[in-house]
C-alpha positions in Angstrom: 57.7 148.9 133.8 55.5 147.2 136.4 52.9 145.1 134.7 49.7 143.6 136.1 47.2 141.3 134.5 43.8 140.8 136.2 40.1 141.1 135.9 37.7 138.3 135.0 39.3 135.4 133.1 37.0 136.0 130.0 37.7 139.8 130.1 41.3 140.4 131.3 42.9 143.8 131.8 46.6 144.4 131.4 48.1 147.5 133.1 51.6 148.9 132.5 52.9 151.4 135.1 56.2 153.2 134.9 58.2 153.9 138.0 61.9 154.8 138.3 62.3 152.4 141.1 62.2 148.6 141.3 61.7 148.6 145.0 59.1 146.4 146.6 57.5 149.6 147.9 56.2 150.2 144.4 54.4 146.9 144.4 52.8 147.8 147.7 51.4 151.0 146.2 50.2 149.2 143.0 48.5 146.5 145.0 47.2 148.5 148.0 43.8 147.3 149.3 44.0 144.2 146.9 42.5 141.0 148.2 42.5 137.7 146.3 45.1 135.6 144.4 48.4 137.3 143.6 50.8 135.3 141.3 54.3 136.6 140.9 57.8 135.5 140.0 60.4 135.1 142.8 61.4 138.7 143.1 62.0 139.4 146.8 60.0 142.6 146.6 56.8 140.6 146.5 57.6 138.5 149.6 55.7 140.7 152.0 52.4 139.9 150.4 52.6 136.4 151.6 52.0 137.8 155.2 48.7 139.3 154.3 45.8 137.0 155.2 43.6 138.5 152.4 46.1 137.5 149.7 46.8 134.0 148.4 50.4 134.3 147.0 51.2 131.9 144.2 54.5 131.4 142.4 55.6 130.8 138.8 56.8 127.3 137.8 58.1 128.7 134.5 60.7 130.7 136.4 61.8 127.7 138.4 62.1 125.6 135.3 64.1 128.3 133.5 66.9 128.1 136.0 67.4 124.4 135.4 67.4 125.0 131.7 70.1 127.7 132.1 72.1 125.2 134.2 72.0 122.6 131.4 72.7 125.2 128.7 75.8 126.4 130.5 77.4 123.0 130.1 79.4 121.8 127.1 77.1 120.1 124.6 78.6 116.7 125.3 77.7 116.9 129.0 74.2 118.5 128.7 72.3 115.2 128.3 73.9 113.8 131.4 73.2 116.8 133.7 71.1 115.9 136.8 69.2 119.2 136.2 67.4 117.4 133.4 65.5 115.4 136.0 63.8 118.6 137.2 63.1 119.7 133.7 61.5 116.3 132.9 59.3 116.3 136.0 58.2 119.9 135.5 57.5 119.1 131.9 55.1 116.4 133.0 53.2 119.0 135.1 52.9 121.1 132.0 51.6 118.2 130.0 48.7 117.9 132.5 48.0 121.6 132.3 47.8 121.4 128.5 45.4 118.5 128.6 43.2 120.4 131.1 43.3 123.9 129.5 39.7 123.8 128.4 38.4 122.2 131.6 36.4 124.1 134.2 38.1 125.1 137.4 36.8 122.3 139.5 37.9 119.6 137.0 41.3 121.2 136.7 41.7 121.2 140.5 40.7 117.6 140.6 43.1 116.6 137.9 45.9 118.4 139.7 45.2 116.6 142.9 45.1 113.2 141.2 47.8 113.6 138.7 50.1 116.6 139.4 50.4 116.1 143.2 52.4 112.8 142.9 54.8 114.4 140.4 55.3 117.3 142.8 56.0 114.8 145.6 58.6 113.2 143.4 60.1 116.6 142.5 60.3 117.5 146.2 62.1 114.2 147.1 64.5 114.7 144.2 65.2 118.3 145.4 65.9 117.1 149.0 68.3 114.4 147.8 70.2 116.8 145.4 70.5 119.9 147.5 73.2 118.7 149.9 75.4 117.4 147.1 75.5 120.5 144.9 77.7 123.6 145.6 75.2 126.4 146.5 77.2 129.0 144.4 76.9 127.0 141.2 74.1 127.6 138.6 72.7 124.2 139.6 72.9 125.1 143.3 71.1 128.4 142.7 68.4 126.6 140.7 67.9 124.2 143.6 67.8 127.1 146.1 65.2 128.9 144.0 63.0 125.8 143.8 63.2 125.2 147.5 62.6 128.9 148.5 59.6 129.2 146.2 58.2 125.8 146.9 55.2 126.8 149.1 54.1 129.3 146.4 54.9 127.0 143.5 52.5 124.2 144.7 49.7 126.6 145.6 48.1 126.3 142.2 47.2 122.7 143.1 44.5 124.0 145.5 42.6 126.3 143.1 41.8 125.6 139.4 41.7 129.4 138.8 45.5 129.7 139.4 47.7 129.1 136.4 50.8 127.1 136.8 52.9 130.1 135.8 52.9 133.9 135.0 53.3 133.3 131.3 50.2 135.3 130.3 51.7 138.5 131.8 55.1 137.6 130.5 53.7 137.4 127.0 52.2 140.8 127.4 55.6 142.2 128.5 57.4 140.7 125.5 56.5 143.3 122.9 57.7 146.0 125.1 61.0 144.2 125.9 61.6 143.5 122.2 60.7 147.0 121.1 63.0 148.5 123.8 66.0 147.2 121.8 64.9 149.5 118.9 64.1 152.6 120.8 66.7 152.0 123.5 65.1 154.1 126.2 62.4 156.7 127.0 63.7 160.2 127.0 61.7 161.3 130.0 59.6 159.8 132.8 56.6 161.5 131.2 57.3 159.7 127.9 57.7 156.4 129.8 54.3 157.0 131.5 52.7 157.7 128.1 54.2 154.5 126.7 52.8 152.6 129.7 49.3 153.8 129.0 49.5 152.9 125.3 50.8 149.5 126.0 48.0 149.0 128.5 45.5 149.7 125.8 47.1 147.6 123.1 47.9 144.6 125.3 44.4 144.6 126.9 42.9 144.7 123.4 45.0 141.7 122.4 44.1 139.8 125.5 40.4 140.4 124.8 40.8 139.2 121.2 40.4 142.6 119.7 42.6 143.3 116.6 44.7 146.3 117.7 44.8 148.2 114.4 41.0 148.0 114.0 40.6 149.0 117.6 42.8 152.1 117.3 41.1 153.1 114.1 37.8 153.0 115.8 39.1 154.8 118.9 40.6 157.7 116.9 37.5 158.0 114.7 35.2 158.3 117.8 37.6 160.2 120.1 36.8 163.8 118.8 33.2 163.3 119.8 34.0 162.2 123.4 32.9 164.7 126.0 32.3 163.0 129.3 34.0 160.4 131.4 31.4 157.9 130.2 32.2 158.7 126.6 35.9 157.9 127.2 35.2 154.8 129.2 33.2 153.4 126.2 36.3 153.6 124.1 38.3 151.3 126.4 39.0 147.8 125.1 
């Protein structure tokens, strides 16, 4: 499943699209003619978008943090507290504290707070990264976490410049979670057609949830009114 979240901040849209391939070519089709902010994880299939002048490509701090958490969790319990990876987790945690404090602020106030408070923390994180990278085996979990942080750095700090850009992609990750959890129960879709049907249903339900519409009541209303729909406009009025 390829999942996109977009639209106005107060009226988001979440779209699920099924495709049998995980190739970056699929992303190019889904995002063709798009201009604006594109925020993704570090999957290499998205890298080409950074070359398009009409796209501002931002990264996901949550994915960077997760790799350091996995590094710590891979160690014996007695050694976890002493892991140097904790320094990255602590600094990134401070960035998240600022985001939580500014979550209700307008975009300009959030940008100003990031410049004043987050930028020095990012500078400290960058200095720590440069001091640690030469001392850690690149093939280790810790080394891979450092490499990811370094490779993604230009995209990870892009949120500083624009109060509209979240620090991570967690809003779309949260929309994916019900599908990922349910997949354990149904195991797989029997056909591509069935997977496409699932994508459309998940698009409706997750968009309803993102717009604070209770899904059961929404579906009850849709199925009550659906038999009377005749035109494209009739169907569009049933969308969340």
